[in-house]
C-alpha positions in Angstrom: -127.9 -164.2 76.7 -130.2 -161.9 78.7 -128.4 -159.9 81.4 -129.4 -157.6 84.2 -126.7 -155.0 84.9 -126.9 -153.1 88.2 -124.7 -150.1 88.9 -124.5 -147.6 91.8 -123.7 -144.8 89.4 -124.8 -144.4 85.8 -121.9 -145.8 83.7 -121.7 -142.8 81.4 -119.8 -140.7 80.5 -116.7 -142.7 81.2 -114.9 -139.7 82.7 -114.1 -140.7 86.2 -112.9 -143.8 88.2 -115.9 -146.1 88.7 -117.7 -144.9 85.6 -114.7 -145.8 83.4 -114.6 -149.4 84.5 -118.4 -150.0 84.6 -118.9 -148.4 81.2 -116.3 -150.6 79.5 -117.7 -153.7 81.3 -121.2 -152.8 80.0 -120.0 -152.2 76.5 -118.0 -155.4 76.4 -121.2 -157.4 77.3 -123.3 -155.6 74.7 -120.6 -155.8 72.0 -120.5 -159.6 72.5 -124.2 -159.7 71.4 -125.8 -160.1 74.8 -129.1 -158.4 75.6 -128.3 -156.1 78.5 -130.9 -154.4 80.7 -129.4 -151.6 82.8 -130.6 -150.2 86.2 -128.5 -147.5 87.8 -128.6 -144.6 90.1 -128.2 -141.0 88.9 -126.5 -138.5 91.2 -127.8 -135.4 89.4 -129.8 -133.9 86.5 -126.9 -134.3 84.0 -126.7 -138.0 84.8 -130.3 -138.5 83.8 -129.7 -136.8 80.5 -127.3 -139.6 79.6 -130.0 -142.2 79.6 -130.5 -141.6 75.8 -126.9 -142.4 75.0 -127.0 -145.7 77.0 -130.3 -146.7 75.4 -128.5 -146.9 72.1 -126.6 -149.9 73.4 -128.8 -151.5 76.0 -132.1 -153.4 75.5 -133.6 -151.2 78.3 -132.3 -148.5 80.6 -133.8 -147.1 83.8 -132.0 -144.4 85.7 -133.2 -143.7 89.2 -132.4 -140.5 91.0 -130.6 -140.9 94.3 -131.9 -138.1 96.4 -129.1 -136.9 98.7 -131.4 -135.9 101.6 -133.1 -139.2 101.7 -129.8 -141.1 101.4 -128.4 -139.2 104.4 -131.4 -140.1 106.5 -131.0 -143.8 105.5 -127.3 -143.5 106.4 -128.1 -142.3 109.9 -130.7 -145.0 110.3 -128.0 -147.6 109.4 -126.2 -146.7 112.6 -129.2 -148.1 114.6 -129.7 -151.2 112.4 -126.0 -152.3 112.4 -126.0 -152.1 108.6 -123.0 -150.7 106.7 -123.6 -147.0 106.2 -122.6 -147.3 102.5 -125.4 -149.9 101.8 -127.8 -147.7 103.7 -126.9 -144.7 101.6 -127.7 -146.6 98.4 -130.9 -148.3 99.7 -133.9 -147.2 97.7 -137.4 -148.5 97.6 -137.7 -147.3 94.0 -134.6 -149.2 92.9 -135.9 -152.4 94.7 -139.2 -152.1 92.9 -137.4 -151.5 89.6 -135.4 -154.7 90.1 -138.6 -156.6 91.0 -140.3 -155.3 87.8 -137.3 -156.2 85.7 -137.0 -159.8 87.0 -140.8 -160.3 86.6 -140.7 -159.1 83.0 -137.5 -160.8 81.9 -136.1 -164.2 82.4 -132.5 -163.2 83.0 -129.7 -165.7 82.4 -127.3 -163.8 84.7 -126.9 -160.6 86.8 -123.8 -158.4 86.7 -123.5 -156.1 89.7 -121.1 -153.2 89.7 -120.2 -152.1 93.3 -121.0 -154.2 96.3 -123.6 -151.8 97.6 -125.9 -152.9 94.7 -125.7 -156.5 95.8 -128.6 -155.8 98.2 -131.0 -155.7 95.3 -130.2 -159.2 93.8 -133.2 -161.6 94.3 -132.2 -164.8 96.1 -133.2 -167.0 93.2 -130.6 -165.3 91.0 -127.7 -165.3 93.5 -126.1 -168.4 92.0 -126.0 -166.7 88.6 -124.7 -163.3 89.8 -121.3 -161.8 89.2 -120.3 -158.9 91.4 -117.4 -156.5 90.7 -116.3 -155.1 94.1 -113.3 -153.5 92.3 -111.6 -152.4 95.6 -112.0 -153.4 99.3 -113.9 -150.3 100.5 -113.7 -151.4 104.1 -110.0 -150.9 103.9 -110.5 -147.5 102.4 -112.6 -146.4 105.3 -110.0 -147.7 107.7 -107.4 -145.6 105.9 -109.6 -142.5 106.2 -110.0 -143.1 109.9 -106.3 -142.6 110.3 -106.2 -139.1 108.9 -109.3 -137.5 110.4 -110.1 -136.5 114.0 -112.7 -137.9 116.3 -115.7 -138.4 116.0 -115.2 -139.0 112.3 -112.3 -141.4 113.0 -114.6 -143.5 115.2 -117.4 -143.4 112.6 -115.0 -144.5 109.8 -113.6 -147.4 111.8 -117.1 -148.5 112.5 -118.0 -148.4 108.8 -114.8 -150.3 108.0 -115.7 -153.2 110.3 -119.3 -153.4 109.0 -118.3 -153.2 105.4 -115.6 -155.9 105.9 -118.3 -158.3 107.1 -120.6 -157.3 104.2 -117.9 -157.7 101.6 -117.1 -161.2 102.8 -120.8 -162.1 102.7 -121.0 -160.9 99.1 -118.2 -163.3 98.0 -119.8 -166.2 99.9 -123.3 -165.6 98.5 -122.8 -164.9 94.8 -121.3 -167.0 92.0 -118.2 -164.9 91.3 -116.6 -161.7 92.6 -114.1 -159.5 90.8 -111.4 -157.4 92.5 -108.9 -155.1 90.8 -105.7 -156.4 92.4 -104.3 -159.4 94.3 -103.5 -156.9 97.1 -107.2 -156.1 97.5 -108.2 -159.8 97.3 -105.7 -160.7 100.1 -107.4 -158.2 102.4 -110.6 -160.3 102.4 -109.1 -163.8 102.3 -109.0 -164.2 106.1 -112.8 -163.9 106.1 -113.2 -166.7 103.5 -113.0 -170.4 103.5 -110.5 -172.2 101.2 -113.2 -172.9 98.5 -114.3 -169.3 98.2 -110.7 -168.1 98.0 -109.9 -170.4 95.1 -113.2 -170.7 93.2 -115.1 -167.4 93.8 -112.6 -164.6 93.6 -111.3 -163.3 90.2 -108.9 -160.5 89.4 -109.3 -157.9 86.7 -107.1 -154.9 86.7 -108.3 -151.6 85.2 -107.7 -150.8 81.5 -107.2 -147.6 79.6 -108.5 -146.5 76.2 -105.3 -146.4 74.3 -106.8 -144.8 71.2 -108.3 -142.0 73.1 -105.4 -141.4 75.4 -102.3 -141.0 73.2 -99.3 -138.7 73.2 -100.6 -136.3 70.6 -98.3 -133.4 69.5 -96.9 -132.1 72.8 -94.6 -129.0 72.9 -90.8 -129.5 73.1 -89.5 -130.5 76.5 -87.9 -127.0 77.1 -91.3 -125.3 76.9 -93.1 -127.5 79.4 -93.5 -125.9 82.8 -96.8 -127.4 84.1 -97.2 -130.0 86.8 -100.6 -131.6 86.4 -102.9 -133.6 88.6 -106.2 -134.9 87.2 -109.0 -136.3 89.4 -112.4 -135.6 90.8 -111.8 -132.8 93.3 -114.7 -133.5 95.7 -113.1 -136.9 96.5 -111.5 -137.1 100.0 -108.3 -138.9 98.9 -107.7 -136.5 96.0 -108.2 -133.4 98.2 -105.9 -134.8 100.8 -103.2 -135.6 98.2 -103.3 -132.3 96.4 -103.1 -130.3 99.7 -100.1 -132.4 100.7 -98.4 -131.6 97.4 -99.1 -127.9 97.6 -98.1 -127.6 101.2 -95.1 -129.9 101.4 -93.8 -130.6 97.8 -94.4 -127.6 95.6 -92.4 -125.1 97.7 -89.4 -127.4 97.4 -89.8 -127.6 93.6 -90.0 -123.9 93.3 -86.7 -123.4 95.0 -85.2 -124.6 91.7 -88.1 -124.1 89.4 -89.9 -120.9 90.4 -91.7 -120.8 87.0 -93.7 -124.0 87.4 -97.5 -123.9 87.3 -99.5 -126.5 89.1 -102.7 -127.3 87.4 -105.5 -129.1 89.3 -107.8 -130.5 86.7 -111.1 -132.1 87.8 -114.8 -131.7 88.5 -116.5 -130.2 91.6 -113.5 -128.8 93.4 -114.1 -128.5 97.1 -113.8 -125.2 98.8 -110.3 -126.0 100.1 -109.2 -126.7 96.6 -110.8 -123.6 95.1 -108.9 -121.5 97.7 -105.6 -122.8 96.3 -106.3 -120.9 93.0 -105.7 -117.6 95.0 -102.0 -118.5 95.2 -99.7 -117.6 92.3 -98.8 -120.4 90.0 -101.8 -122.6 90.9 -104.7 -123.2 88.5 -107.9 -124.9 89.4 -109.9 -125.7 86.3 -113.0 -127.4 87.6 -114.8 -129.7 85.2 -113.2 -130.0 81.7 -114.7 -131.8 78.8 -111.4 -133.3 77.7 -108.4 -133.8 80.1 -106.0 -134.8 77.3 -104.7 -131.3 76.4 -103.7 -130.8 80.0 -102.0 -134.1 80.3 -100.1 -133.7 77.0 -98.7 -130.3 78.0 -97.5 -131.5 81.4 -93.8 -131.5 82.1 -94.7 -134.0 84.8 -98.0 -135.6 85.8 -98.0 -135.8 89.6 -100.0 -138.4 91.6 -99.5 -137.4 95.3 -102.2 -139.6 96.9 -101.6 -140.7 100.4 -104.7 -142.8 100.5 -105.4 -145.0 97.5 -107.0 -148.4 96.8 -106.8 -150.6 93.7 -105.6 -149.3 90.4 -105.7 -145.5 89.8 -107.1 -144.6 86.4 -105.3 -141.2 86.6 -102.0 -143.0 86.6 -102.9 -145.2 83.6 -104.2 -142.2 81.6 -101.1 -140.1 82.3 -98.9 -142.9 81.2 -101.0 -143.6 78.1 -100.5 -140.0 77.0 -96.8 -140.6 77.1 -96.1 -138.2 80.0 -93.5 -138.8 82.8 -95.2 -139.6 86.1 -94.1 -139.1 89.7 -96.3 -140.9 92.2 -96.5 -141.8 95.8 -96.1 -145.5 96.7 -99.8 -145.6 97.7 -100.9 -144.4 94.2 -99.2 -147.3 92.4 -99.5 -150.1 94.9 -102.0 -151.9 92.6 -99.7 -151.8 89.5 -96.9 -154.2 88.7 -94.2 -151.7 87.6 -90.6 -150.8 88.3 -89.6 -147.6 90.1 -87.4 -145.6 87.8 -88.4 -147.5 84.7 -92.1 -146.7 83.8 -92.4 -143.9 86.4 -90.8 -142.6 89.5 -92.1 -143.5 93.0 -91.5 -141.0 95.7 -92.8 -141.2 99.3 -91.4 -138.2 100.9 -91.7 -134.5 100.0 -88.0 -134.2 99.4 -87.8 -137.3 97.1 -91.0 -136.2 95.3 -89.6 -132.7 94.6 -86.2 -134.0 93.6 -87.8 -136.4 91.1 -90.0 -133.7 89.5 -87.0 -131.3 89.2 -84.8 -134.1 87.8 -87.3 -134.8 85.0 -87.8 -131.1 84.2 -84.0 -130.7 83.9 -83.2 -133.9 81.9 -84.9 -134.2 78.5 -83.5 -137.7 77.9 -84.9 -138.9 81.2 -88.2 -137.4 80.4 -88.4 -139.1 77.0 -87.2 -142.5 78.4 -89.9 -142.4 81.1 -92.6 -141.3 78.6 -91.8 -144.1 76.1 -91.6 -146.8 78.9 -94.9 -145.5 80.4 -96.8 -145.8 77.1 -95.3 -149.3 76.4 -96.3 -150.5 79.9 -100.0 -149.6 79.5 -100.1 -151.0 75.9 -98.7 -154.3 77.2 -100.6 -154.6 80.5 -103.7 -152.4 80.5 -105.4 -152.6 77.1 -109.1 -153.0 77.8 -109.9 -155.7 75.2 -108.0 -158.7 76.6 -109.0 -157.7 80.2 -112.7 -157.6 79.3 -112.7 -160.8 77.3 -111.9 -162.7 80.5 -114.7 -160.9 82.4 -117.2 -161.8 79.6 -116.2 -165.4 79.7 -116.8 -165.6 83.5 -120.3 -164.0 83.1 -121.1 -166.4 80.3 -119.9 -169.4 82.3 -122.1 -168.3 85.3 -125.1 -167.9 83.0 -124.7 -171.5 81.8 -125.2 -172.8 85.3 -128.9 -172.4 85.1 -129.1 -175.4 82.8 -127.2 -177.5 85.3 -129.0 -176.5 88.5 -132.3 -178.1 89.3 -132.9 -175.6 92.1 -132.5 -172.7 89.7 -135.0 -174.2 87.3 -137.5 -174.9 90.1 -137.2 -171.3 91.3 -137.7 -170.0 87.8 -140.8 -172.1 87.2 -142.3 -171.0 90.5 -141.6 -167.4 89.7 -143.2 -167.7 86.2 -146.3 -169.4 87.7 -146.8 -166.5 90.1 -146.6 -163.8 87.4 
């Protein structure tokens, strides 16, 4: 089977949210023996250097640089054209030409689109054989953002939410199948869909975790652990907001009983507000690290203090896979089917969050119980292989439609005649 794979960010290395999911989807399709041709955007010089690694697996790879200045201009123009700002940001003439060239050179059986913003590049004649992974409902994310920022950003974010909601519903209606990470995300869009689309076009696939890579290792004894650890990209709004809330409202309460604790903020591109936190005693900001596992394994508690979150948080799964006790806000784990107090502890208020952290640090038996339950949970529910098998089967089923659709065959013959 010959596939075109479109991604809004290069799916390598698998070291942050969207890249983790898209990388595993890409590899699953390749490992099943399919011929995959990748077109993706690069956000920086380092991204373009990863093209060689991806070329080892794909039949062809083309990485196109997304120039920030041009993207911002297109975003502003979207305000005038009534287009969603997100799709405007990712609109590129070079990418459009690359897709045209690819579809002229190859007779694709199906298209796999990672992120809704890339749906704008799918030719109409391939729409009936296209699978889109929206992952999360981004329109709801922008609505969440609008509630925690001041005007005029609050107005702009609400506008983007409304435009994106219409766009997301249109994606589901136009293309063959659409994946979302959780039932909660799917329910947000159902009001915009007819009964057929709700039943036949929306599929669920939660996030997985690499259980061989993220394991418990040989962590120090419980008594020696004094680090509270958060892992995440530190230029991302929700992570910045959550970490600042933890430092301002939770950490002081923890230190009333545990003055020795060290809070480690582990993640790339820390924003200025995060870098400033390192000036405070007992707070470490690492910036980018090649491997997050040593930090996770030495954590007395992994803290997930997000107040704005969509879908399934990889940082939660990775912490649990490393066999560490986790304390998380309700928003952080809303996409997971787990039990508070069994696989981790859910805490919504600063007081409850601090009490939970202290309780784990002072109770070795509780720490061990949570750690074992956490690892067992991800082994049973979030191993990549069974999750991806279902995704591959959907793509293969969609690809087979070309042999049953006269209109598809007619479009293909016309396209070939015009080459």
